[in-house]
C-alpha angles and dihedrals in degrees: 000000000000128000111217121192113216129225116189114191125207124166089352093301134107109252143159122218125212109237089338094296110148091203090058102059128146117203115223100172145001094215113056090181090060090048089054092049089053092055091046091051088051091057106266114163094193136017127208114219129186123185098212094187091056092043094067101025132073096199133069110325114244094210100047093114092051092049091050089050090054092048091048091051090051093049091050091045095048092242126139118238132197116200130198141161120094097010097145106139143037094254094057091048092050092049092052094045090045089052090057107273113149093209139003120221119224117203122148096021092052090056100039105033112028093172093056092042092051088052090053090051091052093048093047090050092232096312088129135111118197115224114217107188109183138189119179091343095308125110115242121217142180095048090321091297096115138039121245125181135307114301093228091056091048093053092050091053091050099049098099100037118118099247141130096240148289130286108212117202127179098210093204090062097043115112095358101089091234100141127262127291100247093170090056090049090053091049090052092049090050092051102036124057099206135067116305120205120200124225133172130057101018101150111153142032086252089059090054092049091047091050091052091049089051091056105261114162087210145337128239111214126191125147096028088062094046092047094047095245091124127035107217097216089049090050091050091050090049091062094039098255117150114247119212 
């Protein structure tokens, strides 16, 4: 299992949202590239990045420069990086992958427009992770500002797409240090044949170990790292990852 530190970017700064609410954001750094370098120095093998501006907007992303800086830091540091938020067409996916992203994350488009999302997966040659952000069993879209369709139906529709896995997030647990949704993880694993990564609520080393036992391919950790609840090198050791 892999431990993946998260960097959410809003207005060019590193933030964490509480339950995905844009009005409830805590700023943890003005230089997301520097935050990425800190995670790389601590031993991270992959970083999870979300452009929150692009996730809810349809125009020019405000945080594009910050996202490029994170990707560049990861390329230089030999660290993988998965990038989501506003990836809704083939051209955007190709730009991010061409810049050095290891994977792009599809969220809203994968729920709302399966035909377009499938085309992105084909163009990206499987370097795609599907973001399933769920509240009360329903997929959330457009930066978690709107409801989509039932998560179980979404997973069934994704089962035969050429991707590298699903990132499952319980939006009610995200950013509140409430512990991960292990039952939701198990339901995803039952419904989806590929790797399932767990995000939202991971707060302790015990949470990481429980996620591994429940079959998570990896965990995405945000606020617990920024608040000092989890030490990244200790987390990497807990899952058997080498720490530089």
